[in-house]
DSSP file (Angstrom, degrees, kcal/mol; ACC not computed):
  #  RESIDUE AA STRUCTURE BP1 BP2  ACC     N-H-->O    O-->H-N    N-H-->O    O-->H-N    TCO  KAPPA ALPHA  PHI   PSI    X-CA   Y-CA   Z-CA
    1    1 A M    >         0   0    0      0, 0.0     3,-1.8     0, 0.0     6,-0.2   0.000 360.0 360.0 360.0  51.8    0.0    0.0    0.0
    2    2 A P  T 3   +     0   0    0      0, 0.0     6,-0.0     0, 0.0     5,-0.0  -0.368 360.0  17.5 -62.1 142.3    2.7    2.6   -0.8
    3    3 A G  T 3  S+     0   0    0      1,-0.3     3,-0.0     2,-0.1     0, 0.0   0.609  85.1 156.8  70.7  13.9    1.3    6.1   -0.8
    4    4 A S    <>  -     0   0    0     -3,-1.8     4,-2.6     1,-0.2    -1,-0.3  -0.606  42.9-142.1 -71.1 125.1   -1.8    5.1    1.2
    5    5 A P  H  > S+     0   0    0      0, 0.0     4,-2.3     0, 0.0     5,-0.2   0.840 101.8  54.7 -54.5 -36.2   -3.2    8.1    3.0
    6    6 A L  H  > S+     0   0    0      2,-0.2     4,-2.2     1,-0.2     5,-0.1   0.944 111.2  42.1 -64.9 -47.3   -4.0    5.8    6.0
    7    7 A L  H  > S+     0   0    0      2,-0.2     4,-2.3     1,-0.2    -1,-0.2   0.835 110.8  57.1 -71.0 -30.5   -0.4    4.5    6.3
    8    8 A D  H  X S+     0   0    0     -4,-2.6     4,-1.9     2,-0.2    -1,-0.2   0.946 110.7  43.9 -61.8 -46.7    1.0    8.0    5.7
    9    9 A R  H  X S+     0   0    0     -4,-2.3     4,-2.5     1,-0.2    -2,-0.2   0.891 111.2  53.9 -64.3 -38.8   -1.1    9.2    8.8
   10   10 A H  H  X S+     0   0    0     -4,-2.2     4,-2.3     1,-0.2    -1,-0.2   0.909 107.4  50.4 -66.7 -37.3   -0.1    6.3   10.8
   11   11 A Q  H  X S+     0   0    0     -4,-2.3     4,-2.4     2,-0.2    -1,-0.2   0.900 108.1  53.7 -62.9 -38.7    3.6    7.0   10.1
   12   12 A E  H  X S+     0   0    0     -4,-1.9     4,-2.0     1,-0.2    -2,-0.2   0.914 110.0  47.6 -60.3 -43.4    3.0   10.6   11.2
   13   13 A A  H  X S+     0   0    0     -4,-2.5     4,-2.5     1,-0.2    -1,-0.2   0.882 110.9  50.9 -65.7 -37.3    1.5    9.2   14.5
   14   14 A L  H  X S+     0   0    0     -4,-2.3     4,-2.8     2,-0.2    -2,-0.2   0.871 109.1  51.2 -66.1 -38.1    4.5    6.9   14.9
   15   15 A D  H  X S+     0   0    0     -4,-2.4     4,-2.0     2,-0.2    -1,-0.2   0.892 111.9  46.7 -67.1 -38.2    7.0    9.8   14.4
   16   16 A L  H  X S+     0   0    0     -4,-2.0     4,-1.7     2,-0.2    -2,-0.2   0.929 113.5  49.1 -71.3 -40.3    5.2   11.9   17.0
   17   17 A F  H  X S+     0   0    0     -4,-2.5     4,-2.3     1,-0.2     3,-0.2   0.937 110.4  51.4 -57.4 -49.2    5.1    8.8   19.4
   18   18 A S  H  X S+     0   0    0     -4,-2.8     4,-2.7     1,-0.2    -1,-0.2   0.894 106.7  53.1 -60.5 -41.3    8.8    8.2   18.8
   19   19 A S  H  < S+     0   0    0     -4,-2.0     4,-0.4     1,-0.2    -1,-0.2   0.882 111.0  47.5 -64.2 -36.5    9.7   11.9   19.6
   20   20 A H  H >< S+     0   0    0     -4,-1.7     3,-0.6    -3,-0.2     4,-0.5   0.872 110.7  51.2 -68.5 -38.5    7.8   11.6   22.9
   21   21 A V  H >< S+     0   0    0     -4,-2.3     3,-1.7     1,-0.2    -2,-0.2   0.948 108.2  51.4 -64.0 -45.9    9.6    8.3   23.7
   22   22 A H  T 3< S+     0   0    0     -4,-2.7    -1,-0.2     1,-0.3    -2,-0.2   0.634 103.0  61.3 -69.9  -9.8   13.0    9.8   23.1
   23   23 A A  T <  S+     0   0    0     -3,-0.6    -1,-0.3    -4,-0.4     2,-0.3   0.594  78.1 108.5 -88.5  -9.6   12.1   12.7   25.5
   24   24 A V    <   -     0   0    0     -3,-1.7     2,-0.1    -4,-0.5     5,-0.0  -0.495  67.8-136.9 -69.4 127.0   11.7   10.3   28.4
   25   25 A R    >>  -     0   0    0     -2,-0.3     3,-1.9     1,-0.1     4,-0.6  -0.459  22.8-106.5 -81.9 161.2   14.6   10.7   30.8
   26   26 A D  G >4 S+     0   0    0      1,-0.3     3,-0.8     2,-0.2     4,-0.3   0.852 120.1  53.4 -54.0 -39.4   16.3    7.7   32.4
   27   27 A D  G 34 S+     0   0    0      1,-0.2    -1,-0.3     2,-0.1     3,-0.2   0.509 102.1  60.0 -82.6  -2.2   14.7    8.4   35.7
   28   28 A Q  G X4 S+     0   0    0     -3,-1.9     3,-1.6     1,-0.1    12,-0.4   0.618  77.0  86.1 -95.9 -14.1   11.2    8.5   34.3
   29   29 A W  T << S+     0   0    0     -3,-0.8    12,-2.5    -4,-0.6    13,-0.3   0.799  95.3  43.5 -62.3 -28.6   10.9    5.0   32.8
   30   30 A G  T 3  S+     0   0    0     -4,-0.3    -1,-0.3    10,-0.2    -2,-0.1   0.417  90.1 118.1 -94.7   2.0    9.7    3.5   36.1
   31   31 A A    <   -     0   0    0     -3,-1.6     9,-1.7     1,-0.1    10,-0.2  -0.281  69.5-104.4 -68.2 152.0    7.3    6.4   36.9
   32   32 A P  B     -A   39   0A   0      0, 0.0     7,-0.2     0, 0.0     4,-0.1  -0.253  29.9-154.2 -69.7 164.0    3.6    5.7   37.2
   33   33 A T        -     0   0    0      5,-1.3     5,-0.2     2,-0.6     7,-0.0  -0.716  44.0 -85.3-122.1 176.7    1.1    6.6   34.5
   34   34 A P  S    S+     0   0    0      0, 0.0     2,-1.2     0, 0.0     3,-0.1   0.788 120.4  76.8 -59.0 -23.0   -2.6    7.4   34.9
   35   35 A C  S >  S-     0   0    0      1,-0.2     3,-3.3     3,-0.1    -2,-0.6  -0.768  86.2-149.1 -81.5  96.4   -3.1    3.6   34.7
   36   36 A A  T 3  S+     0   0    0     -2,-1.2    -1,-0.2     1,-0.3    -3,-0.0   0.727  89.6  50.1 -44.7 -35.1   -1.9    3.0   38.3
   37   37 A E  T 3  S+     0   0    0     -3,-0.1     2,-0.4    -5,-0.1    -1,-0.3   0.516  99.6  81.1 -83.4  -3.3   -0.5   -0.4   37.7
   38   38 A W    <   -     0   0    0     -3,-3.3    -5,-1.3    -5,-0.2     2,-0.1  -0.868  62.4-154.4-110.2 135.0    1.5    0.6   34.6
   39   39 A S  B  >  -A   32   0A   0     -2,-0.4     4,-2.4    -7,-0.2     5,-0.2  -0.442  39.5 -99.8 -87.5 174.6    4.9    2.4   34.6
   40   40 A V  H  > S+     0   0    0     -9,-1.7     4,-2.7   -12,-0.4     5,-0.2   0.922 127.3  50.7 -58.7 -45.0    6.0    4.6   31.7
   41   41 A R  H  > S+     0   0    0    -12,-2.5     4,-2.9     2,-0.2    -1,-0.2   0.910 107.5  51.7 -58.8 -45.0    8.0    1.7   30.4
   42   42 A D  H  > S+     0   0    0    -13,-0.3     4,-2.4     1,-0.2    -1,-0.2   0.935 111.3  49.1 -59.3 -47.2    5.0   -0.7   30.6
   43   43 A L  H  X S+     0   0    0     -4,-2.4     4,-2.8     2,-0.2     5,-0.3   0.916 111.5  47.0 -61.3 -44.5    2.9    1.8   28.6
   44   44 A V  H  X S+     0   0    0     -4,-2.7     4,-2.6     1,-0.2    -1,-0.2   0.923 111.8  52.6 -64.6 -40.2    5.5    2.2   25.8
   45   45 A N  H  X S+     0   0    0     -4,-2.9     4,-2.2    -5,-0.2    -2,-0.2   0.905 111.1  45.9 -61.2 -42.4    5.9   -1.5   25.7
   46   46 A H  H  X S+     0   0    0     -4,-2.4     4,-2.1     2,-0.2    -2,-0.2   0.923 114.8  46.4 -68.8 -45.9    2.2   -2.0   25.2
   47   47 A L  H  X S+     0   0    0     -4,-2.8     4,-2.0     1,-0.2    -2,-0.2   0.932 113.9  49.6 -65.4 -40.9    1.8    0.7   22.6
   48   48 A T  H  X S+     0   0    0     -4,-2.6     4,-1.3    -5,-0.3    -2,-0.2   0.916 109.3  51.0 -57.9 -46.7    4.9   -0.6   20.8
   49   49 A G  H  < S+     0   0    0     -4,-2.2     4,-0.5     1,-0.2    -1,-0.2   0.854 108.6  52.2 -60.8 -38.0    3.5   -4.1   20.8
   50   50 A E  H >< S+     0   0    0     -4,-2.1     3,-0.8     1,-0.2     4,-0.4   0.887 109.7  49.7 -66.7 -39.0    0.2   -3.0   19.4
   51   51 A Q  H >< S+     0   0    0     -4,-2.0     3,-0.9     1,-0.2    -1,-0.2   0.725  95.4  68.6 -76.5 -20.0    2.0   -1.2   16.6
   52   52 A L  T 3X S+     0   0    0     -4,-1.3     4,-0.6     1,-0.2    -1,-0.2   0.713  93.2  64.4 -69.2 -17.5    4.1   -4.2   15.6
   53   53 A W  H <> S+     0   0    0     -3,-0.8     4,-2.6    -4,-0.5     5,-0.3   0.809  82.9  78.6 -69.2 -32.1    0.8   -5.7   14.4
   54   54 A V  H <>>S+     0   0    0     -3,-0.9     4,-3.4    -4,-0.4     5,-0.8   0.882  90.8  47.6 -56.0 -49.8    0.3   -3.1   11.7
   55   55 A P  I  >>S+     0   0    0      0, 0.0     5,-2.3     0, 0.0     4,-0.6   0.922 115.0  47.2 -59.8 -41.9    2.7   -4.4    9.0
   56   56 A D  I  <5S+     0   0    0     -4,-0.6     6,-2.6    -3,-0.2    -2,-0.2   0.910 121.9  33.6 -64.8 -43.1    1.3   -7.9    9.4
   57   57 A L  I  <5S+     0   0    0     -4,-2.6    -3,-0.2     4,-0.2    -1,-0.2   0.903 129.9  29.5 -80.1 -41.6   -2.3   -7.0    9.3
   58   58 A V  I  <5S+     0   0    0     -4,-3.4    -2,-0.1    -5,-0.3    -4,-0.1   0.938 131.7  28.2 -89.2 -51.0   -2.3   -4.1    6.9
   59   59 A R  I  <<S+     0   0    0     -5,-0.8    -3,-0.2    -4,-0.6    -2,-0.1   0.878 131.5  35.0 -79.1 -37.0    0.7   -4.7    4.5
   60   60 A E  S   <S-     0   0    0     -5,-2.3    -3,-0.2    -6,-0.3    -1,-0.2   0.636  95.7-134.9 -95.0 -12.1    0.7   -8.6    4.7
   61   61 A G        +     0   0    0     -6,-0.3    -4,-0.2     1,-0.2    -3,-0.1   0.716  48.4 156.6  66.0  21.7   -3.0   -9.1    5.0
   62   62 A R        -     0   0    0     -6,-2.6    -1,-0.2    -7,-0.2     2,-0.1  -0.397  39.7-119.9 -75.4 156.5   -2.5  -11.6    7.7
   63   63 A S     >  -     0   0    0      1,-0.1     4,-1.8    -2,-0.1     5,-0.2  -0.449  23.2-109.9 -88.0 167.1   -5.3  -12.3   10.2
   64   64 A V  H  > S+     0   0    0      1,-0.2     4,-2.1     2,-0.2    -1,-0.1   0.864 122.3  54.6 -63.5 -34.0   -5.1  -11.8   14.0
   65   65 A A  H  4 S+     0   0    0      2,-0.2    -1,-0.2     1,-0.2     4,-0.1   0.911 106.5  50.2 -62.2 -44.3   -5.2  -15.6   14.3
   66   66 A E  H  4 S+     0   0    0      1,-0.2    -2,-0.2     2,-0.1    -1,-0.2   0.872 112.3  46.4 -66.3 -37.1   -2.2  -15.9   11.9
   67   67 A V  H >< S+     0   0    0     -4,-1.8     3,-1.6     1,-0.2    -1,-0.2   0.862  87.7 165.0 -72.6 -36.4   -0.1  -13.4   13.9
   68   68 A G  T 3<  -     0   0    0     -4,-2.1     3,-0.3     1,-0.2    -1,-0.2  -0.287  64.7 -22.6  62.4-131.1   -1.1  -15.1   17.1
   69   69 A D  T >  S+     0   0    0      1,-0.2     3,-1.9    -3,-0.1    -1,-0.2   0.073  92.7 125.6-107.2  27.5    1.0  -14.2   20.1
   70   70 A A  T <  S+     0   0    0     -3,-1.6    -1,-0.2     1,-0.3    -2,-0.1   0.798  81.7  37.5 -56.8 -28.7    4.1  -13.0   18.1
   71   71 A Y  T 3  S+     0   0    0     -3,-0.3    -1,-0.3    -4,-0.1     4,-0.2   0.145  87.8 119.7-115.2  22.7    4.0   -9.7   19.9
   72   72 A D    <   +     0   0    0     -3,-1.9     2,-0.1     2,-0.1    -3,-0.0  -0.469  63.4  17.7 -78.6 154.5    3.0  -10.7   23.5
   73   73 A G  S    S-     0   0    0     -2,-0.1     2,-1.3     1,-0.1     3,-0.1  -0.460 117.9  -9.2  87.2-156.7    5.3   -9.9   26.3
   74   74 A D     >  +     0   0    0      1,-0.2     4,-1.2    -2,-0.1    -2,-0.1  -0.663  58.7 170.0 -86.6  98.0    8.2   -7.5   26.6
   75   75 A V  H  > S+     0   0    0     -2,-1.3     4,-1.0    -4,-0.2    -1,-0.2   0.676  71.2  63.1 -82.4 -18.5    8.7   -6.4   23.0
   76   76 A L  H  > S+     0   0    0      2,-0.2     4,-2.9     3,-0.2     3,-0.4   0.959 104.5  43.0 -73.6 -49.5   11.1   -3.6   24.0
   77   77 A A  H  > S+     0   0    0      1,-0.2     4,-1.4     2,-0.2    -2,-0.2   0.919 115.8  50.5 -63.1 -42.1   13.8   -5.9   25.4
   78   78 A G  H  < S+     0   0    0     -4,-1.2    -1,-0.2     1,-0.2    -2,-0.2   0.748 122.2  30.4 -71.1 -22.4   13.5   -8.3   22.5
   79   79 A R  H  < S+     0   0    0     -4,-1.0    -2,-0.2    -3,-0.4    -1,-0.2   0.690 121.9  45.3-111.3 -19.9   13.7   -5.7   19.8
   80   80 A L  H  < S-     0   0    0     -4,-2.9    -3,-0.2     1,-0.2    -2,-0.2   0.647  94.3-150.7 -95.3 -16.6   16.0   -3.0   21.4
   81   81 A G     <  -     0   0    0     -4,-1.4     2,-1.3    -5,-0.4    -1,-0.2  -0.257  49.5 -22.1  79.1-168.5   18.6   -5.4   22.8
   82   82 A A  S    S+     0   0    0      1,-0.2     3,-0.1    -4,-0.1    -1,-0.1  -0.653  71.3 149.3 -80.6  94.2   20.7   -4.9   25.8
   83   83 A L        -     0   0    0     -2,-1.3     5,-0.2     1,-0.5     2,-0.2   0.166  66.9 -72.0-113.1  16.3   20.7   -1.2   26.2
   84   84 A G  S >  S-     0   0    0      1,-0.2     3,-1.3     3,-0.1    -1,-0.5  -0.603  72.5 -48.4 117.8 178.7   21.0   -1.0   29.9
   85   85 A A  T 3  S+     0   0    0      1,-0.3    -1,-0.2    -2,-0.2    -2,-0.0   0.810 137.3  39.2 -59.2 -33.2   18.7   -1.8   32.9
   86   86 A D  T 3  S-     0   0    0     -3,-0.2    -1,-0.3     2,-0.1    -2,-0.1   0.459  99.1-131.2-100.8   2.4   15.8    0.2   31.5
   87   87 A D    <   +     0   0    0     -3,-1.3    -3,-0.1     1,-0.2    -2,-0.1   0.769  46.0 167.0  55.3  28.5   16.2   -0.8   27.8
   88   88 A R        -     0   0    0     -5,-0.2    -1,-0.2     1,-0.1    -2,-0.1  -0.494  46.4-127.9 -72.2 135.9   15.9    2.9   26.8
   89   89 A P    >   -     0   0    0      0, 0.0     3,-0.8     0, 0.0    -1,-0.1   0.668  34.7-140.6 -61.8 -14.5   16.9    3.8   23.3
   90   90 A R  T 3   -     0   0    0      1,-0.2     3,-0.1    -7,-0.0   -68,-0.1   0.893  62.9 -47.4  56.7  50.1   19.3    6.5   24.7
   91   91 A G  T 3  S+     0   0    0      1,-0.2     2,-0.4   -69,-0.1    -1,-0.2   0.560 113.1 102.3  78.3   9.1   18.7    9.2   22.2
   92   92 A R  S <  S-     0   0    0     -3,-0.8     2,-0.4     2,-0.0    -1,-0.2  -0.928  74.4-108.6-122.8 154.0   19.0    7.3   19.0
   93   93 A S        -     0   0    0     -2,-0.4     2,-0.5    -3,-0.1     8,-0.0  -0.653  30.0-163.5 -82.6 131.7   16.4    6.0   16.6
   94   94 A V        -     0   0    0     -2,-0.4     8,-1.4     0, 0.0     2,-0.5  -0.969  15.1-136.1-121.2 122.0   16.0    2.2   16.6
   95   95 A Q  E     +B  101   0B   0     -2,-0.5     6,-0.2     6,-0.2     3,-0.1  -0.673  27.0 174.4 -79.4 127.6   14.2    0.5   13.7
   96   96 A V  E     -     0   0B   0      4,-2.7     2,-0.4    -2,-0.5    -1,-0.2   0.890  59.1 -14.0 -98.0 -65.4   11.9   -2.0   15.0
   97   97 A V  E >  S-B  100   0B   0      3,-1.0     3,-3.0     1,-0.0    -1,-0.2  -0.961 118.0 -26.3-148.6 123.4    9.8   -3.5   12.2
   98   98 A D  T 3  S-     0   0    0     -2,-0.4     3,-0.1     1,-0.3    -3,-0.0   0.817 128.9 -37.3  41.0  53.7    9.3   -2.2    8.7
   99   99 A G  T 3  S+     0   0    0      1,-0.3     2,-0.4   -88,-0.0    -1,-0.3   0.271 102.2 133.2  85.7  -9.6   10.0    1.5    9.4
  100  100 A T  E <   -B   97   0B   0     -3,-3.0    -4,-2.7   -49,-0.0    -3,-1.0  -0.638  37.3-168.9 -69.9 123.7    8.3    1.5   12.8
  101  101 A R  E      B   95   0B   0     -2,-0.4    -6,-0.2    -6,-0.2   -83,-0.1  -0.840 360.0 360.0-116.0 150.4   10.6    3.3   15.2
  102  102 A V              0   0    0     -8,-1.4    -7,-0.1    -2,-0.3    -1,-0.1   0.256 360.0 360.0-135.2 360.0   10.5    3.6   19.0
C-alpha cells in the first residue's frame, strides 16, 4: 500500500510517538502513569507491541489468528537489545519493524 493516506497518517503518528519516547529521561521509565498499575515503560511496551501488528495486518493481509501471540510480552527488550537496565533507546532512533521506530 505505498502512498496510502492511512499508512501516511499512521507514520506521522509513529513519528510523534517516537519523539515523545525519546524525550523520556532515564529516571522517568519507572514512573507511574494514569493507569496506576503501569509504569511509563509498561505503557511504551504496550503501545509498541500494538503497533508491531500493523505491518502484518495491513501490509501482509494476515489475520489476528495468523499473527497469534508474536508480539506478546516484553517487546522492547526483544527488539531493542541490551541497552541497559531500562532498555531505553538512549537518544538514537532504533528501527523495530518495517519502518516503525521507537
